[in-house]
C-alpha positions in Angstrom: 12.5 2.6 19.1 12.7 4.8 16.3 16.4 3.5 15.2 14.5 -0.7 15.5 11.4 0.5 13.8 14.2 1.6 10.6 16.7 -0.8 10.9 14.0 -3.7 10.4 11.9 -2.0 7.5 15.8 -1.7 5.5 15.2 2.5 6.0 11.9 1.7 3.2 8.3 2.4 3.7 7.2 -1.8 4.3 3.7 -1.3 3.1 2.3 -4.0 0.7 0.6 -4.2 -1.9 -0.6 -5.7 -4.3 2.6 -5.3 -7.0 4.8 -6.1 -3.5 6.8 -4.1 -1.2 6.2 0.3 -1.6 10.0 0.5 -2.9 9.9 4.6 -1.4 12.7 5.2 0.6 11.9 8.7 0.8 10.1 10.9 3.0 9.5 7.5 5.4 6.6 9.0 8.1 6.2 5.5 11.5 3.0 4.8 10.9 0.9 2.5 13.3 -0.1 -0.8 12.9 -2.9 -0.6 14.8 -4.4 3.0 14.7 -3.1 4.7 18.2 -6.9 6.2 18.5 -8.4 2.5 18.3 -5.9 1.9 21.2 -2.9 1.2 19.5 0.0 1.1 21.4 3.4 3.1 20.1 6.0 -0.1 20.8 8.1 -1.4 17.5 5.9 -4.3 17.3 3.0 -2.0 16.2 4.9 0.7 14.7 5.9 0.2 10.7 8.0 3.0 8.7 5.8 5.3 5.3 6.7 7.2 2.7 3.7 9.9 3.3 1.6 8.5 0.3 0.7 5.0 1.8 0.5 6.0 5.5 -2.3 8.4 3.8 -3.8 6.6 2.2 -4.0 3.5 5.7 -5.3 6.5 7.6 -8.6 6.9 4.9 -8.8 3.0 5.9 -9.0 3.3 9.2 -10.9 6.4 9.9 -13.9 4.9 6.6 -13.3 7.8 4.6 -11.7 5.7 1.3 
C-alpha cells in the first residue's frame, strides 16, 4: 500500500490549499483522509502523503483544535 500511495502522489505532499498543491518532498508522512479515529480505513483510497506541517495541520482540524 505504501508504495502505491507514494507512486500515486508522486513522492510529494498531496495537500492542496488556496495557493495550489504543496511542493514539499521531504519529511513526508502517511495521512488518513478520513481520520482513523473516525473509522477511516488504512486503504489506498483513504491514505495520502502529507508533509509533517500539513499532516499536523489537518490533525488539528479533525480534532477541532483549529
